[in-house]
Biotite code that builds the C-alpha atoms (Angstrom):
import biotite.structure as struc

atoms = struc.array([
    struc.Atom([100.299, 81.689, 66.819], chain_id="A", res_id=1, res_name="MET", atom_name="CA", element="C"),
    struc.Atom([98.804, 78.998, 69.028], chain_id="A", res_id=2, res_name="ASN", atom_name="CA", element="C"),
    struc.Atom([102.255, 77.383, 69.226], chain_id="A", res_id=3, res_name="ASP", atom_name="CA", element="C"),
    struc.Atom([103.522, 80.404, 71.164], chain_id="A", res_id=4, res_name="LEU", atom_name="CA", element="C"),
    struc.Atom([101.941, 79.038, 74.336], chain_id="A", res_id=5, res_name="GLN", atom_name="CA", element="C"),
    struc.Atom([104.119, 75.924, 74.040], chain_id="A", res_id=6, res_name="TRP", atom_name="CA", element="C"),
    struc.Atom([107.205, 78.123, 73.850], chain_id="A", res_id=7, res_name="ILE", atom_name="CA", element="C"),
    struc.Atom([106.123, 80.448, 76.653], chain_id="A", res_id=8, res_name="GLY", atom_name="CA", element="C"),
    struc.Atom([105.250, 77.676, 79.092], chain_id="A", res_id=9, res_name="MET", atom_name="CA", element="C"),
    struc.Atom([108.711, 76.021, 79.394], chain_id="A", res_id=10, res_name="PRO", atom_name="CA", element="C"),
    struc.Atom([110.415, 79.429, 79.426], chain_id="A", res_id=11, res_name="LEU", atom_name="CA", element="C"),
    struc.Atom([108.202, 80.447, 82.360], chain_id="A", res_id=12, res_name="SER", atom_name="CA", element="C"),
    struc.Atom([108.902, 77.231, 84.246], chain_id="A", res_id=13, res_name="LEU", atom_name="CA", element="C"),
    struc.Atom([112.659, 77.413, 83.655], chain_id="A", res_id=14, res_name="ALA", atom_name="CA", element="C"),
    struc.Atom([112.657, 81.057, 84.744], chain_id="A", res_id=15, res_name="GLY", atom_name="CA", element="C"),
    struc.Atom([110.787, 80.214, 87.943], chain_id="A", res_id=16, res_name="ALA", atom_name="CA", element="C"),
    struc.Atom([113.199, 77.373, 88.697], chain_id="A", res_id=17, res_name="TRP", atom_name="CA", element="C"),
    struc.Atom([116.311, 79.484, 88.186], chain_id="A", res_id=18, res_name="LEU", atom_name="CA", element="C"),
    struc.Atom([115.033, 82.572, 90.031], chain_id="A", res_id=19, res_name="VAL", atom_name="CA", element="C"),
    struc.Atom([114.974, 80.405, 93.150], chain_id="A", res_id=20, res_name="GLY", atom_name="CA", element="C"),
    struc.Atom([118.668, 79.517, 92.784], chain_id="A", res_id=21, res_name="ALA", atom_name="CA", element="C"),
    struc.Atom([121.284, 80.498, 95.349], chain_id="A", res_id=22, res_name="ILE", atom_name="CA", element="C"),
    struc.Atom([123.833, 81.569, 92.732], chain_id="A", res_id=23, res_name="GLN", atom_name="CA", element="C"),
    struc.Atom([123.273, 85.138, 91.477], chain_id="A", res_id=24, res_name="PRO", atom_name="CA", element="C"),
    struc.Atom([124.249, 84.127, 87.931], chain_id="A", res_id=25, res_name="GLU", atom_name="CA", element="C"),
    struc.Atom([121.492, 81.532, 87.776], chain_id="A", res_id=26, res_name="ARG", atom_name="CA", element="C"),
    struc.Atom([118.964, 83.969, 89.229], chain_id="A", res_id=27, res_name="ARG", atom_name="CA", element="C"),
    struc.Atom([119.974, 86.480, 86.551], chain_id="A", res_id=28, res_name="GLN", atom_name="CA", element="C"),
    struc.Atom([119.373, 83.859, 83.830], chain_id="A", res_id=29, res_name="ILE", atom_name="CA", element="C"),
    struc.Atom([115.994, 83.102, 85.417], chain_id="A", res_id=30, res_name="GLY", atom_name="CA", element="C"),
    struc.Atom([114.916, 86.734, 85.225], chain_id="A", res_id=31, res_name="PHE", atom_name="CA", element="C"),
    struc.Atom([115.950, 86.912, 81.560], chain_id="A", res_id=32, res_name="TRP", atom_name="CA", element="C"),
    struc.Atom([114.021, 83.719, 80.828], chain_id="A", res_id=33, res_name="LEU", atom_name="CA", element="C"),
    struc.Atom([111.007, 85.340, 82.464], chain_id="A", res_id=34, res_name="PHE", atom_name="CA", element="C"),
    struc.Atom([111.483, 88.386, 80.213], chain_id="A", res_id=35, res_name="MET", atom_name="CA", element="C"),
    struc.Atom([111.570, 86.110, 77.158], chain_id="A", res_id=36, res_name="ALA", atom_name="CA", element="C"),
    struc.Atom([108.450, 84.271, 78.327], chain_id="A", res_id=37, res_name="SER", atom_name="CA", element="C"),
    struc.Atom([106.671, 87.594, 78.982], chain_id="A", res_id=38, res_name="ASN", atom_name="CA", element="C"),
    struc.Atom([107.397, 88.608, 75.399], chain_id="A", res_id=39, res_name="THR", atom_name="CA", element="C"),
    struc.Atom([106.117, 85.298, 74.016], chain_id="A", res_id=40, res_name="ILE", atom_name="CA", element="C"),
    struc.Atom([102.985, 85.395, 76.169], chain_id="A", res_id=41, res_name="TRP", atom_name="CA", element="C"),
    struc.Atom([102.358, 89.028, 75.186], chain_id="A", res_id=42, res_name="ALA", atom_name="CA", element="C"),
    struc.Atom([102.534, 88.087, 71.502], chain_id="A", res_id=43, res_name="LEU", atom_name="CA", element="C"),
    struc.Atom([100.162, 85.206, 72.179], chain_id="A", res_id=44, res_name="PHE", atom_name="CA", element="C"),
    struc.Atom([97.774, 87.552, 74.008], chain_id="A", res_id=45, res_name="ALA", atom_name="CA", element="C"),
    struc.Atom([97.883, 90.040, 71.143], chain_id="A", res_id=46, res_name="LEU", atom_name="CA", element="C"),
    struc.Atom([97.042, 87.319, 68.646], chain_id="A", res_id=47, res_name="SER", atom_name="CA", element="C"),
    struc.Atom([93.940, 86.444, 70.681], chain_id="A", res_id=48, res_name="LEU", atom_name="CA", element="C"),
    struc.Atom([92.973, 89.952, 71.699], chain_id="A", res_id=49, res_name="GLY", atom_name="CA", element="C"),
    struc.Atom([93.349, 88.807, 75.317], chain_id="A", res_id=50, res_name="ALA", atom_name="CA", element="C"),
    struc.Atom([93.934, 92.213, 76.884], chain_id="A", res_id=51, res_name="TRP", atom_name="CA", element="C"),
    struc.Atom([93.965, 90.978, 80.477], chain_id="A", res_id=52, res_name="GLY", atom_name="CA", element="C"),
    struc.Atom([96.717, 88.490, 79.659], chain_id="A", res_id=53, res_name="LEU", atom_name="CA", element="C"),
    struc.Atom([98.661, 91.182, 77.804], chain_id="A", res_id=54, res_name="LEU", atom_name="CA", element="C"),
    struc.Atom([98.481, 93.608, 80.736], chain_id="A", res_id=55, res_name="ILE", atom_name="CA", element="C"),
    struc.Atom([99.492, 90.819, 83.117], chain_id="A", res_id=56, res_name="THR", atom_name="CA", element="C"),
    struc.Atom([102.575, 90.071, 81.019], chain_id="A", res_id=57, res_name="GLN", atom_name="CA", element="C"),
    struc.Atom([103.569, 93.730, 80.910], chain_id="A", res_id=58, res_name="VAL", atom_name="CA", element="C"),
    struc.Atom([103.285, 93.913, 84.702], chain_id="A", res_id=59, res_name="LEU", atom_name="CA", element="C"),
    struc.Atom([105.238, 90.664, 85.090], chain_id="A", res_id=60, res_name="PHE", atom_name="CA", element="C"),
    struc.Atom([107.944, 92.183, 82.878], chain_id="A", res_id=61, res_name="ALA", atom_name="CA", element="C"),
    struc.Atom([108.106, 95.153, 85.250], chain_id="A", res_id=62, res_name="VAL", atom_name="CA", element="C"),
    struc.Atom([108.619, 92.792, 88.197], chain_id="A", res_id=63, res_name="THR", atom_name="CA", element="C"),
    struc.Atom([111.324, 90.932, 86.249], chain_id="A", res_id=64, res_name="SER", atom_name="CA", element="C"),
    struc.Atom([113.132, 94.207, 85.559], chain_id="A", res_id=65, res_name="ILE", atom_name="CA", element="C"),
    struc.Atom([112.928, 94.981, 89.271], chain_id="A", res_id=66, res_name="ARG", atom_name="CA", element="C"),
    struc.Atom([114.355, 91.529, 90.014], chain_id="A", res_id=67, res_name="GLY", atom_name="CA", element="C"),
    struc.Atom([117.215, 91.972, 87.531], chain_id="A", res_id=68, res_name="ILE", atom_name="CA", element="C"),
    struc.Atom([118.160, 95.268, 89.169], chain_id="A", res_id=69, res_name="ARG", atom_name="CA", element="C"),
    struc.Atom([117.909, 93.869, 92.702], chain_id="A", res_id=70, res_name="ALA", atom_name="CA", element="C"),
    struc.Atom([119.970, 90.824, 91.704], chain_id="A", res_id=71, res_name="ASN", atom_name="CA", element="C"),
    struc.Atom([122.708, 93.060, 90.279], chain_id="A", res_id=72, res_name="ARG", atom_name="CA", element="C"),
    struc.Atom([122.811, 95.101, 93.497], chain_id="A", res_id=73, res_name="LYS", atom_name="CA", element="C"),
    struc.Atom([123.167, 91.931, 95.570], chain_id="A", res_id=74, res_name="SER", atom_name="CA", element="C"),
    struc.Atom([126.141, 90.883, 93.407], chain_id="A", res_id=75, res_name="ASP", atom_name="CA", element="C"),
    struc.Atom([128.098, 93.974, 94.463], chain_id="A", res_id=76, res_name="ARG", atom_name="CA", element="C"),
])
């Protein structure tokens, strides 16, 4: 389970990079990468019993969902 952090880290960085893109398609990919990283980090947190990290990832997922919705509205 310790390897999960090495999967979550590049997903988080790639998501952050793409969310800052001008093109809506790239921003959309960035939000989905963030969702994937939130899932990986949540699994990692569960394996450690790190409840603060788990709650943080759930809240980050909520902000990513908000971003996905806002990005779709801006596409219209």
